[in-house]
PQR file with spaces between the fields and no chain letter, atoms N, CA, C, O and H, PARSE charges and radii, in Angstrom:
ATOM       1  N    MET     1      42.619 -137.120  -44.071 -0.4000 1.5000
ATOM       2  CA   MET     1      42.915 -137.389  -45.744 -0.0000 2.0000
ATOM       3  C    MET     1      43.580 -138.708  -46.305  0.5500 1.7000
ATOM       4  O    MET     1      43.988 -138.857  -47.457 -0.5500 1.4000
ATOM       5  N    PHE     2      43.607 -139.414  -45.531 -0.4000 1.5000
ATOM       6  CA   PHE     2      44.058 -140.699  -45.511 -0.0000 2.0000
ATOM       7  C    PHE     2      43.110 -141.756  -45.464  0.5500 1.7000
ATOM       8  O    PHE     2      43.232 -142.610  -46.343 -0.5500 1.4000
ATOM       9  H    PHE     2      43.276 -139.293  -44.596  0.4000 1.0000
ATOM      10  N    LEU     3      42.298 -141.878  -44.734 -0.4000 1.5000
ATOM      11  CA   LEU     3      40.956 -142.356  -44.919 -0.0000 2.0000
ATOM      12  C    LEU     3      40.364 -142.131  -45.610  0.5500 1.7000
ATOM      13  O    LEU     3      39.627 -143.092  -45.828 -0.5500 1.4000
ATOM      14  H    LEU     3      42.199 -141.185  -44.020  0.4000 1.0000
ATOM      15  N    LEU     4      40.113 -141.141  -46.367 -0.4000 1.5000
ATOM      16  CA   LEU     4      39.670 -140.535  -47.095 -0.0000 2.0000
ATOM      17  C    LEU     4      40.211 -141.474  -49.181  0.5500 1.7000
ATOM      18  O    LEU     4      39.542 -141.861  -50.139 -0.5500 1.4000
ATOM      19  H    LEU     4      40.712 -140.360  -46.190  0.4000 1.0000
ATOM      20  N    TYR     5      41.796 -141.402  -48.837 -0.4000 1.5000
ATOM      21  CA   TYR     5      41.956 -142.224  -49.560 -0.0000 2.0000
ATOM      22  C    TYR     5      41.788 -144.089  -50.156  0.5500 1.7000
ATOM      23  O    TYR     5      41.561 -144.768  -51.157 -0.5500 1.4000
ATOM      24  H    TYR     5      42.340 -141.088  -48.058  0.4000 1.0000
ATOM      25  N    SER     6      42.199 -144.213  -48.196 -0.4000 1.5000
ATOM      26  CA   SER     6      41.871 -145.543  -48.453 -0.0000 2.0000
ATOM      27  C    SER     6      40.665 -145.987  -48.858  0.5500 1.7000
ATOM      28  O    SER     6      40.677 -147.208  -49.012 -0.5500 1.4000
ATOM      29  H    SER     6      42.383 -143.661  -47.382  0.4000 1.0000
ATOM      30  N    ALA     7      39.400 -145.366  -49.144 -0.4000 1.5000
ATOM      31  CA   ALA     7      38.326 -145.895  -48.857 -0.0000 2.0000
ATOM      32  C    ALA     7      37.954 -145.645  -49.550  0.5500 1.7000
ATOM      33  O    ALA     7      36.730 -145.509  -49.529 -0.5500 1.4000
ATOM      34  H    ALA     7      39.390 -144.374  -49.019  0.4000 1.0000
ATOM      35  N    VAL     8      38.669 -145.385  -50.704 -0.4000 1.5000
ATOM      36  CA   VAL     8      38.199 -144.774  -52.699 -0.0000 2.0000
ATOM      37  C    VAL     8      39.547 -146.198  -52.644  0.5500 1.7000
ATOM      38  O    VAL     8      39.384 -147.251  -53.259 -0.5500 1.4000
ATOM      39  H    VAL     8      39.662 -145.495  -50.721  0.4000 1.0000
ATOM      40  N    GLN     9      40.219 -146.037  -52.184 -0.4000 1.5000
ATOM      41  CA   GLN     9      41.412 -147.096  -52.805 -0.0000 2.0000
ATOM      42  C    GLN     9      41.121 -148.794  -52.916  0.5500 1.7000
ATOM      43  O    GLN     9      41.146 -149.599  -53.847 -0.5500 1.4000
ATOM      44  H    GLN     9      40.351 -145.181  -51.684  0.4000 1.0000
ATOM      45  N    LEU    10      40.856 -148.876  -51.560 -0.4000 1.5000
ATOM      46  CA   LEU    10      40.518 -150.475  -51.138 -0.0000 2.0000
ATOM      47  C    LEU    10      39.146 -150.882  -52.214  0.5500 1.7000
ATOM      48  O    LEU    10      39.274 -151.820  -53.001 -0.5500 1.4000
ATOM      49  H    LEU    10      40.836 -148.222  -50.803  0.4000 1.0000
ATOM      50  N    PRO    11      37.920 -150.124  -52.154 -0.5600 1.5000
ATOM      51  CA   PRO    11      37.279 -150.935  -53.247  0.2800 2.0000
ATOM      52  C    PRO    11      37.844 -150.904  -54.957  0.5500 1.7000
ATOM      53  O    PRO    11      37.481 -151.724  -55.800 -0.5500 1.4000
ATOM      54  N    ALA    12      38.925 -149.615  -55.238 -0.4000 1.5000
ATOM      55  CA   ALA    12      39.196 -149.733  -56.912 -0.0000 2.0000
ATOM      56  C    ALA    12      40.455 -151.320  -56.964  0.5500 1.7000
ATOM      57  O    ALA    12      40.701 -151.813  -58.065 -0.5500 1.4000
ATOM      58  H    ALA    12      39.220 -148.949  -54.553  0.4000 1.0000
ATOM      59  N    LEU    13      41.215 -152.021  -55.453 -0.4000 1.5000
ATOM      60  CA   LEU    13      41.828 -152.365  -55.981 -0.0000 2.0000
ATOM      61  C    LEU    13      41.223 -154.281  -55.260  0.5500 1.7000
ATOM      62  O    LEU    13      41.782 -155.373  -55.157 -0.5500 1.4000
ATOM      63  H    LEU    13      41.014 -151.621  -54.559  0.4000 1.0000
ATOM      64  N    ALA    14      40.318 -153.921  -55.047 -0.4000 1.5000
ATOM      65  CA   ALA    14      39.194 -155.674  -54.873 -0.0000 2.0000
ATOM      66  C    ALA    14      39.122 -155.392  -56.031  0.5500 1.7000
ATOM      67  O    ALA    14      39.994 -155.874  -56.754 -0.5500 1.4000
ATOM      68  H    ALA    14      39.865 -153.034  -55.130  0.4000 1.0000
ATOM      69  N    VAL    15      38.268 -154.677  -56.543 -0.4000 1.5000
ATOM      70  CA   VAL    15      37.810 -155.038  -58.146 -0.0000 2.0000
ATOM      71  C    VAL    15      38.510 -155.132  -59.311  0.5500 1.7000
ATOM      72  O    VAL    15      38.014 -155.400  -60.405 -0.5500 1.4000
ATOM      73  H    VAL    15      37.559 -154.285  -55.956  0.4000 1.0000
ATOM      74  N    ALA    16      39.622 -154.919  -59.092 -0.4000 1.5000
ATOM      75  CA   ALA    16      41.557 -154.810  -59.641 -0.0000 2.0000
ATOM      76  C    ALA    16      41.980 -156.082  -59.917  0.5500 1.7000
ATOM      77  O    ALA    16      42.543 -156.382  -60.970 -0.5500 1.4000
ATOM      78  H    ALA    16      40.024 -154.701  -58.203  0.4000 1.0000
ATOM      79  N    GLY    17      41.504 -157.591  -58.164 -0.4000 1.5000
ATOM      80  CA   GLY    17      41.607 -158.188  -58.549 -0.0000 2.0000
ATOM      81  C    GLY    17      43.203 -158.327  -57.151  0.5500 1.7000
ATOM      82  O    GLY    17      43.689 -159.341  -56.651 -0.5500 1.4000
ATOM      83  H    GLY    17      41.047 -157.347  -57.309  0.4000 1.0000
ATOM      84  N    VAL    18      43.461 -157.291  -57.004 -0.4000 1.5000
ATOM      85  CA   VAL    18      45.398 -156.685  -56.351 -0.0000 2.0000
ATOM      86  C    VAL    18      44.646 -157.105  -54.828  0.5500 1.7000
ATOM      87  O    VAL    18      45.037 -158.220  -54.485 -0.5500 1.4000
ATOM      88  H    VAL    18      43.066 -156.467  -57.411  0.4000 1.0000
ATOM      89  N    MET    19      43.894 -156.634  -54.062 -0.4000 1.5000
ATOM      90  CA   MET    19      43.614 -156.621  -53.051 -0.0000 2.0000
ATOM      91  C    MET    19      43.111 -158.151  -52.654  0.5500 1.7000
ATOM      92  O    MET    19      42.371 -158.558  -53.549 -0.5500 1.4000
ATOM      93  H    MET    19      43.576 -155.728  -54.340  0.4000 1.0000
ATOM      94  N    GLN    20      43.271 -159.089  -51.636 -0.4000 1.5000
ATOM      95  CA   GLN    20      43.016 -160.224  -51.292 -0.0000 2.0000
ATOM      96  C    GLN    20      42.563 -159.945  -49.838  0.5500 1.7000
ATOM      97  O    GLN    20      43.076 -158.971  -49.286 -0.5500 1.4000
ATOM      98  H    GLN    20      43.873 -158.759  -50.909  0.4000 1.0000
ATOM      99  N    GLY    21      41.302 -160.984  -48.881 -0.4000 1.5000
ATOM     100  CA   GLY    21      40.463 -160.807  -48.458 -0.0000 2.0000
ATOM     101  C    GLY    21      41.941 -161.361  -47.313  0.5500 1.7000
ATOM     102  O    GLY    21      42.407 -160.518  -46.547 -0.5500 1.4000
ATOM     103  H    GLY    21      40.886 -161.775  -49.329  0.4000 1.0000
ATOM     104  N    GLN    22      42.382 -162.428  -47.331 -0.4000 1.5000
ATOM     105  CA   GLN    22      43.541 -162.045  -45.959 -0.0000 2.0000
ATOM     106  C    GLN    22      44.889 -161.064  -45.363  0.5500 1.7000
ATOM     107  O    GLN    22      45.633 -161.041  -44.383 -0.5500 1.4000
ATOM     108  H    GLN    22      42.003 -163.113  -47.954  0.4000 1.0000
ATOM     109  N    TRP    23      44.575 -159.982  -47.147 -0.4000 1.5000
ATOM     110  CA   TRP    23      45.811 -159.196  -46.883 -0.0000 2.0000
ATOM     111  C    TRP    23      44.775 -158.258  -45.644  0.5500 1.7000
ATOM     112  O    TRP    23      45.005 -157.597  -44.631 -0.5500 1.4000
ATOM     113  H    TRP    23      43.971 -160.001  -47.943  0.4000 1.0000
ATOM     114  N    LEU    24      44.107 -158.485  -46.077 -0.4000 1.5000
ATOM     115  CA   LEU    24      42.694 -156.977  -45.280 -0.0000 2.0000
ATOM     116  C    LEU    24      42.268 -156.950  -43.783  0.5500 1.7000
ATOM     117  O    LEU    24      42.139 -156.123  -42.880 -0.5500 1.4000
ATOM     118  H    LEU    24      43.920 -159.023  -46.900  0.4000 1.0000
ATOM     119  N    LEU    25      42.093 -158.508  -44.029 -0.4000 1.5000
ATOM     120  CA   LEU    25      42.864 -158.794  -42.454 -0.0000 2.0000
ATOM     121  C    LEU    25      43.644 -158.912  -41.555  0.5500 1.7000
ATOM     122  O    LEU    25      43.520 -158.930  -40.330 -0.5500 1.4000
ATOM     123  H    LEU    25      42.198 -159.179  -44.762  0.4000 1.0000
ATOM     124  N    GLU    26      44.882 -159.036  -42.563 -0.4000 1.5000
ATOM     125  CA   GLU    26      46.416 -158.966  -42.340 -0.0000 2.0000
ATOM     126  C    GLU    26      46.009 -157.436  -41.892  0.5500 1.7000
ATOM     127  O    GLU    26      45.569 -157.049  -40.809 -0.5500 1.4000
ATOM     128  H    GLU    26      44.982 -159.022  -43.558  0.4000 1.0000
ATOM     129  N    GLY    27      46.339 -156.609  -43.231 -0.4000 1.5000
ATOM     130  CA   GLY    27      45.976 -155.112  -42.007 -0.0000 2.0000
ATOM     131  C    GLY    27      44.723 -154.532  -41.210  0.5500 1.7000
ATOM     132  O    GLY    27      44.828 -153.424  -40.683 -0.5500 1.4000
ATOM     133  H    GLY    27      46.697 -156.924  -44.110  0.4000 1.0000
ATOM     134  N    ILE    28      43.831 -155.081  -41.137 -0.4000 1.5000
ATOM     135  CA   ILE    28      42.967 -154.632  -40.012 -0.0000 2.0000
ATOM     136  C    ILE    28      43.229 -155.297  -38.141  0.5500 1.7000
ATOM     137  O    ILE    28      42.488 -154.972  -37.214 -0.5500 1.4000
ATOM     138  H    ILE    28      43.745 -155.980  -41.565  0.4000 1.0000
ATOM     139  N    LEU    29      44.736 -156.472  -37.973 -0.4000 1.5000
ATOM     140  CA   LEU    29      44.926 -156.843  -37.483 -0.0000 2.0000
ATOM     141  C    LEU    29      46.413 -155.716  -37.356  0.5500 1.7000
ATOM     142  O    LEU    29      46.956 -154.664  -37.021 -0.5500 1.4000
ATOM     143  H    LEU    29      45.338 -156.737  -38.727  0.4000 1.0000
ATOM     144  N    ALA    30      46.414 -155.921  -37.448 -0.4000 1.5000
ATOM     145  CA   ALA    30      48.158 -154.762  -37.891 -0.0000 2.0000
ATOM     146  C    ALA    30      47.907 -153.274  -36.748  0.5500 1.7000
ATOM     147  O    ALA    30      48.770 -152.810  -36.003 -0.5500 1.4000
ATOM     148  H    ALA    30      45.973 -156.776  -37.720  0.4000 1.0000
ATOM     149  N    LEU    31      46.702 -152.847  -36.888 -0.4000 1.5000
ATOM     150  CA   LEU    31      46.359 -151.555  -36.328 -0.0000 2.0000
ATOM     151  C    LEU    31      45.883 -152.041  -35.146  0.5500 1.7000
ATOM     152  O    LEU    31      45.069 -151.269  -34.639 -0.5500 1.4000
ATOM     153  H    LEU    31      46.001 -153.224  -37.493  0.4000 1.0000
ATOM     154  N    ILE    32      46.214 -153.648  -34.131 -0.4000 1.5000
ATOM     155  CA   ILE    32      46.583 -153.875  -33.083 -0.0000 2.0000
ATOM     156  C    ILE    32      46.886 -152.816  -32.491  0.5500 1.7000
ATOM     157  O    ILE    32      46.213 -151.976  -31.894 -0.5500 1.4000
ATOM     158  H    ILE    32      46.875 -154.275  -34.543  0.4000 1.0000
ATOM     159  N    PRO    33      48.633 -152.992  -32.841 -0.5600 1.5000
ATOM     160  CA   PRO    33      49.504 -152.735  -31.991  0.2800 2.0000
ATOM     161  C    PRO    33      49.617 -151.307  -32.436  0.5500 1.7000
ATOM     162  O    PRO    33      49.343 -150.713  -31.392 -0.5500 1.4000
ATOM     163  N    ILE    34      49.761 -150.747  -32.991 -0.4000 1.5000
ATOM     164  CA   ILE    34      49.592 -149.044  -33.341 -0.0000 2.0000
ATOM     165  C    ILE    34      48.488 -148.507  -32.444  0.5500 1.7000
ATOM     166  O    ILE    34      48.552 -147.291  -32.266 -0.5500 1.4000
ATOM     167  H    ILE    34      49.983 -151.229  -33.838  0.4000 1.0000
ATOM     168  N    LEU    35      47.455 -149.166  -31.817 -0.4000 1.5000
ATOM     169  CA   LEU    35      46.120 -148.555  -31.616 -0.0000 2.0000
ATOM     170  C    LEU    35      46.779 -148.691  -30.128  0.5500 1.7000
ATOM     171  O    LEU    35      46.558 -147.769  -29.344 -0.5500 1.4000
ATOM     172  H    LEU    35      47.403 -150.154  -31.962  0.4000 1.0000
ATOM     173  N    ILE    36      47.536 -149.736  -29.721 -0.4000 1.5000
ATOM     174  CA   ILE    36      48.562 -149.989  -28.639 -0.0000 2.0000
ATOM     175  C    ILE    36      49.164 -148.687  -27.584  0.5500 1.7000
ATOM     176  O    ILE    36      48.746 -148.049  -26.617 -0.5500 1.4000
ATOM     177  H    ILE    36      47.716 -150.485  -30.359  0.4000 1.0000
ATOM     178  N    PHE    37      50.784 -148.768  -28.693 -0.4000 1.5000
ATOM     179  CA   PHE    37      51.359 -147.605  -28.409 -0.0000 2.0000
ATOM     180  C    PHE    37      51.530 -146.926  -29.299  0.5500 1.7000
ATOM     181  O    PHE    37      52.690 -146.652  -29.606 -0.5500 1.4000
ATOM     182  H    PHE    37      51.124 -149.286  -29.477  0.4000 1.0000
ATOM     183  N    MET    38      50.571 -146.465  -29.953 -0.4000 1.5000
ATOM     184  CA   MET    38      50.785 -144.522  -30.432 -0.0000 2.0000
ATOM     185  C    MET    38      50.012 -144.139  -28.938  0.5500 1.7000
ATOM     186  O    MET    38      50.971 -144.120  -28.166 -0.5500 1.4000
ATOM     187  H    MET    38      49.628 -146.687  -29.703  0.4000 1.0000
ATOM     188  N    PRO    39      48.981 -143.876  -28.257 -0.5600 1.5000
ATOM     189  CA   PRO    39      48.823 -143.861  -26.878  0.2800 2.0000
ATOM     190  C    PRO    39      50.189 -143.394  -25.798  0.5500 1.7000
ATOM     191  O    PRO    39      50.356 -142.377  -25.125 -0.5500 1.4000
ATOM     192  N    LEU    40      51.134 -144.764  -26.005 -0.4000 1.5000
ATOM     193  CA   LEU    40      52.984 -144.889  -25.082 -0.0000 2.0000
ATOM     194  C    LEU    40      53.794 -144.295  -25.415  0.5500 1.7000
ATOM     195  O    LEU    40      54.814 -144.258  -24.726 -0.5500 1.4000
ATOM     196  H    LEU    40      50.999 -145.590  -26.552  0.4000 1.0000
ATOM     197  N    GLY    41      53.683 -143.361  -26.955 -0.4000 1.5000
ATOM     198  CA   GLY    41      54.666 -143.254  -27.581 -0.0000 2.0000
ATOM     199  C    GLY    41      54.115 -141.552  -27.239  0.5500 1.7000
ATOM     200  O    GLY    41      55.002 -140.704  -27.138 -0.5500 1.4000
ATOM     201  H    GLY    41      52.854 -143.392  -27.514  0.4000 1.0000
ATOM     202  N    GLN    42      52.856 -141.180  -27.095 -0.4000 1.5000
ATOM     203  CA   GLN    42      52.567 -139.774  -26.319 -0.0000 2.0000
ATOM     204  C    GLN    42      52.839 -139.584  -25.328  0.5500 1.7000
ATOM     205  O    GLN    42      53.402 -138.525  -25.050 -0.5500 1.4000
ATOM     206  H    GLN    42      52.136 -141.869  -27.177  0.4000 1.0000
ATOM     207  N    ALA    43      52.472 -140.812  -24.078 -0.4000 1.5000
ATOM     208  CA   ALA    43      53.316 -140.456  -22.977 -0.0000 2.0000
ATOM     209  C    ALA    43      55.083 -140.172  -22.540  0.5500 1.7000
ATOM     210  O    ALA    43      55.712 -139.519  -21.707 -0.5500 1.4000
ATOM     211  H    ALA    43      52.015 -141.672  -24.303  0.4000 1.0000
ATOM     212  N    ILE    44      55.368 -141.113  -23.683 -0.4000 1.5000
ATOM     213  CA   ILE    44      56.982 -141.407  -23.749 -0.0000 2.0000
ATOM     214  C    ILE    44      57.752 -139.723  -24.485  0.5500 1.7000
ATOM     215  O    ILE    44      58.900 -139.285  -24.557 -0.5500 1.4000
ATOM     216  H    ILE    44      54.857 -141.643  -24.360  0.4000 1.0000
ATOM     217  N    ALA    45      56.771 -139.353  -24.792 -0.4000 1.5000
ATOM     218  CA   ALA    45      56.827 -138.021  -25.911 -0.0000 2.0000
ATOM     219  C    ALA    45      57.039 -137.052  -24.111  0.5500 1.7000
ATOM     220  O    ALA    45      57.871 -136.415  -23.465 -0.5500 1.4000
ATOM     221  H    ALA    45      55.838 -139.708  -24.733  0.4000 1.0000
ATOM     222  N    GLY    46      56.203 -137.354  -24.070 -0.4000 1.5000
ATOM     223  CA   GLY    46      55.720 -136.008  -23.462 -0.0000 2.0000
ATOM     224  C    GLY    46      56.794 -136.165  -21.476  0.5500 1.7000
ATOM     225  O    GLY    46      56.977 -135.589  -20.403 -0.5500 1.4000
ATOM     226  H    GLY    46      55.528 -137.872  -24.594  0.4000 1.0000
ATOM     227  N    LYS    47      56.982 -136.849  -21.926 -0.4000 1.5000
ATOM     228  CA   LYS    47      58.358 -137.242  -20.087 -0.0000 2.0000
ATOM     229  C    LYS    47      59.882 -136.701  -21.143  0.5500 1.7000
ATOM     230  O    LYS    47      60.667 -135.885  -20.661 -0.5500 1.4000
ATOM     231  H    LYS    47      56.833 -137.317  -22.797  0.4000 1.0000
ATOM     232  N    LEU    48      59.989 -136.978  -21.820 -0.4000 1.5000
ATOM     233  CA   LEU    48      60.944 -137.285  -22.128 -0.0000 2.0000
ATOM     234  C    LEU    48      61.611 -135.551  -23.076  0.5500 1.7000
ATOM     235  O    LEU    48      60.925 -135.110  -23.998 -0.5500 1.4000
ATOM     236  H    LEU    48      59.351 -137.641  -22.211  0.4000 1.0000
ATOM     237  N    SER    49      62.547 -135.027  -22.778 -0.4000 1.5000
ATOM     238  CA   SER    49      62.798 -133.563  -24.120 -0.0000 2.0000
ATOM     239  C    SER    49      63.070 -133.838  -25.500  0.5500 1.7000
ATOM     240  O    SER    49      64.021 -134.584  -25.734 -0.5500 1.4000
ATOM     241  H    SER    49      63.104 -135.385  -22.028  0.4000 1.0000
ATOM     242  N    ARG    50      62.240 -133.252  -26.704 -0.4000 1.5000
ATOM     243  CA   ARG    50      62.373 -133.012  -27.675 -0.0000 2.0000
ATOM     244  C    ARG    50      63.309 -133.964  -28.377  0.5500 1.7000
ATOM     245  O    ARG    50      62.981 -134.888  -29.122 -0.5500 1.4000
ATOM     246  H    ARG    50      61.468 -132.645  -26.514  0.4000 1.0000
ATOM     247  N    LYS    51      64.836 -133.504  -27.934 -0.4000 1.5000
ATOM     248  CA   LYS    51      65.870 -133.920  -28.168 -0.0000 2.0000
ATOM     249  C    LYS    51      65.898 -135.552  -28.056  0.5500 1.7000
ATOM     250  O    LYS    51      65.785 -136.310  -29.020 -0.5500 1.4000
ATOM     251  H    LYS    51      65.102 -132.753  -27.329  0.4000 1.0000
ATOM     252  N    ALA    52      66.002 -135.789  -27.236 -0.4000 1.5000
ATOM     253  CA   ALA    52      65.139 -137.325  -27.335 -0.0000 2.0000
ATOM     254  C    ALA    52      64.865 -137.976  -27.566  0.5500 1.7000
ATOM     255  O    ALA    52      65.344 -139.091  -27.770 -0.5500 1.4000
ATOM     256  H    ALA    52      66.094 -135.173  -26.453  0.4000 1.0000
ATOM     257  N    PHE    53      63.180 -137.201  -27.698 -0.4000 1.5000
ATOM     258  CA   PHE    53      62.587 -138.727  -28.045 -0.0000 2.0000
ATOM     259  C    PHE    53      62.999 -138.432  -29.928  0.5500 1.7000
ATOM     260  O    PHE    53      62.557 -139.367  -30.595 -0.5500 1.4000
ATOM     261  H    PHE    53      62.790 -136.295  -27.533  0.4000 1.0000
ATOM     262  N    ASP    54      63.551 -137.606  -30.585 -0.4000 1.5000
ATOM     263  CA   ASP    54      63.967 -137.848  -31.486 -0.0000 2.0000
ATOM     264  C    ASP    54      65.195 -138.410  -31.991  0.5500 1.7000
ATOM     265  O    ASP    54      65.192 -138.597  -33.208 -0.5500 1.4000
ATOM     266  H    ASP    54      63.910 -136.846  -30.043  0.4000 1.0000
ATOM     267  N    ARG    55      66.337 -138.756  -31.312 -0.4000 1.5000
ATOM     268  CA   ARG    55      66.535 -139.210  -31.120 -0.0000 2.0000
ATOM     269  C    ARG    55      66.727 -141.070  -31.145  0.5500 1.7000
ATOM     270  O    ARG    55      67.332 -141.892  -31.834 -0.5500 1.4000
ATOM     271  H    ARG    55      66.339 -138.604  -30.323  0.4000 1.0000
ATOM     272  N    MET    56      65.621 -141.084  -29.702 -0.4000 1.5000
ATOM     273  CA   MET    56      65.058 -142.285  -29.549 -0.0000 2.0000
ATOM     274  C    MET    56      64.059 -143.402  -31.560  0.5500 1.7000
ATOM     275  O    MET    56      64.162 -144.395  -32.281 -0.5500 1.4000
ATOM     276  H    MET    56      65.130 -140.417  -29.142  0.4000 1.0000
ATOM     277  N    ILE    57      63.115 -141.878  -31.297 -0.4000 1.5000
ATOM     278  CA   ILE    57      62.755 -142.741  -33.293 -0.0000 2.0000
ATOM     279  C    ILE    57      64.157 -142.322  -34.001  0.5500 1.7000
ATOM     280  O    ILE    57      64.157 -142.565  -35.208 -0.5500 1.4000
ATOM     281  H    ILE    57      63.031 -141.072  -30.712  0.4000 1.0000
ATOM     282  N    LEU    58      65.264 -141.783  -33.533 -0.4000 1.5000
ATOM     283  CA   LEU    58      66.360 -142.345  -34.939 -0.0000 2.0000
ATOM     284  C    LEU    58      66.884 -143.531  -34.989  0.5500 1.7000
ATOM     285  O    LEU    58      67.319 -144.060  -36.012 -0.5500 1.4000
ATOM     286  H    LEU    58      65.264 -141.585  -32.552  0.4000 1.0000
ATOM     287  N    VAL    59      66.864 -144.207  -33.426 -0.4000 1.5000
ATOM     288  CA   VAL    59      67.627 -144.519  -33.257 -0.0000 2.0000
ATOM     289  C    VAL    59      66.352 -146.116  -34.172  0.5500 1.7000
ATOM     290  O    VAL    59      66.631 -146.793  -35.162 -0.5500 1.4000
ATOM     291  H    VAL    59      66.511 -143.777  -32.595  0.4000 1.0000
ATOM     292  N    PHE    60      65.286 -146.166  -33.448 -0.4000 1.5000
ATOM     293  CA   PHE    60      64.163 -147.137  -34.042 -0.0000 2.0000
ATOM     294  C    PHE    60      64.146 -147.069  -35.281  0.5500 1.7000
ATOM     295  O    PHE    60      64.512 -148.219  -35.523 -0.5500 1.4000
ATOM     296  H    PHE    60      65.060 -145.616  -32.644  0.4000 1.0000
ATOM     297  N    LEU    61      63.949 -146.431  -36.621 -0.4000 1.5000
ATOM     298  CA   LEU    61      64.181 -146.485  -37.398 -0.0000 2.0000
ATOM     299  C    LEU    61      65.536 -146.514  -38.262  0.5500 1.7000
ATOM     300  O    LEU    61      65.557 -146.529  -39.493 -0.5500 1.4000
ATOM     301  H    LEU    61      63.652 -145.497  -36.424  0.4000 1.0000
ATOM     302  N    GLY    62      66.917 -146.521  -37.236 -0.4000 1.5000
ATOM     303  CA   GLY    62      67.963 -147.010  -38.631 -0.0000 2.0000
ATOM     304  C    GLY    62      68.109 -148.723  -37.087  0.5500 1.7000
ATOM     305  O    GLY    62      69.170 -149.330  -37.231 -0.5500 1.4000
ATOM     306  H    GLY    62      66.899 -146.509  -36.236  0.4000 1.0000
ATOM     307  N    VAL    63      67.397 -149.174  -36.165 -0.4000 1.5000
ATOM     308  CA   VAL    63      67.104 -150.658  -36.491 -0.0000 2.0000
ATOM     309  C    VAL    63      66.758 -150.786  -37.325  0.5500 1.7000
ATOM     310  O    VAL    63      67.545 -151.281  -38.132 -0.5500 1.4000
ATOM     311  H    VAL    63      66.535 -148.681  -36.047  0.4000 1.0000
ATOM     312  N    ILE    64      65.380 -150.469  -37.814 -0.4000 1.5000
ATOM     313  CA   ILE    64      64.106 -150.911  -38.838 -0.0000 2.0000
ATOM     314  C    ILE    64      64.666 -151.462  -40.002  0.5500 1.7000
ATOM     315  O    ILE    64      64.692 -152.539  -40.598 -0.5500 1.4000
ATOM     316  H    ILE    64      64.741 -150.067  -37.158  0.4000 1.0000
ATOM     317  N    GLY    65      65.307 -149.796  -40.147 -0.4000 1.5000
ATOM     318  CA   GLY    65      66.394 -149.767  -41.735 -0.0000 2.0000
ATOM     319  C    GLY    65      67.452 -151.443  -41.373  0.5500 1.7000
ATOM     320  O    GLY    65      67.171 -152.322  -42.187 -0.5500 1.4000
ATOM     321  H    GLY    65      65.286 -148.922  -39.663  0.4000 1.0000
ATOM     322  N    LEU    66      68.065 -151.684  -40.766 -0.4000 1.5000
ATOM     323  CA   LEU    66      69.553 -151.565  -40.448 -0.0000 2.0000
ATOM     324  C    LEU    66      68.792 -153.785  -40.857  0.5500 1.7000
ATOM     325  O    LEU    66      69.275 -154.645  -41.593 -0.5500 1.4000
ATOM     326  H    LEU    66      68.292 -150.969  -40.105  0.4000 1.0000
ATOM     327  N    LYS    67      67.406 -153.827  -39.846 -0.4000 1.5000
ATOM     328  CA   LYS    67      66.948 -155.287  -40.170 -0.0000 2.0000
ATOM     329  C    LYS    67      65.779 -155.166  -41.720  0.5500 1.7000
ATOM     330  O    LYS    67      64.837 -155.958  -41.749 -0.5500 1.4000
ATOM     331  H    LYS    67      67.014 -153.129  -39.248  0.4000 1.0000
ATOM     332  N    MET    68      65.925 -154.309  -42.725 -0.4000 1.5000
ATOM     333  CA   MET    68      66.010 -154.675  -43.961 -0.0000 2.0000
ATOM     334  C    MET    68      66.914 -154.971  -44.771  0.5500 1.7000
ATOM     335  O    MET    68      66.867 -155.762  -45.712 -0.5500 1.4000
ATOM     336  H    MET    68      66.690 -153.666  -42.702  0.4000 1.0000
ATOM     337  N    VAL    69      67.901 -154.221  -44.347 -0.4000 1.5000
ATOM     338  CA   VAL    69      68.889 -154.368  -45.273 -0.0000 2.0000
ATOM     339  C    VAL    69      69.862 -156.191  -44.597  0.5500 1.7000
ATOM     340  O    VAL    69      70.662 -156.964  -45.126 -0.5500 1.4000
ATOM     341  H    VAL    69      67.939 -153.578  -43.583  0.4000 1.0000
ATOM     342  N    ILE    70      69.499 -156.159  -43.883 -0.4000 1.5000
ATOM     343  CA   ILE    70      69.733 -157.202  -43.241 -0.0000 2.0000
ATOM     344  C    ILE    70      69.349 -158.726  -44.093  0.5500 1.7000
ATOM     345  O    ILE    70      70.162 -159.589  -44.425 -0.5500 1.4000
ATOM     346  H    ILE    70      68.850 -155.531  -43.453  0.4000 1.0000
ATOM     347  N    GLY    71      68.123 -158.732  -44.273 -0.4000 1.5000
ATOM     348  CA   GLY    71      67.303 -159.381  -43.785 -0.0000 2.0000
ATOM     349  C    GLY    71      66.738 -159.951  -43.318  0.5500 1.7000
ATOM     350  O    GLY    71      66.412 -160.810  -44.137 -0.5500 1.4000
ATOM     351  H    GLY    71      67.463 -158.031  -44.003  0.4000 1.0000
ATOM     352  N    LEU    72      66.105 -160.230  -42.053 -0.4000 1.5000
ATOM     353  CA   LEU    72      65.965 -160.323  -41.362 -0.0000 2.0000
ATOM     354  C    LEU    72      63.988 -160.787  -40.828  0.5500 1.7000
ATOM     355  O    LEU    72      63.692 -160.957  -39.645 -0.5500 1.4000
ATOM     356  H    LEU    72      66.370 -159.533  -41.387  0.4000 1.0000
């Protein structure tokens, strides 16, 4: 579903002048850590209890939120 949305949205943003080539390249490069760490997260999830994994994710989200609030 998200792939379908982005396939329609990307050309529309380019035509509107909102999407720049550099941003597209940065977005593609941002996929590299996702492709690396998604399988790692799945492996960790398989070894931890569901409750421990959920807590770990909440800690990560809390750290990210704190970083956004502080402005680092």
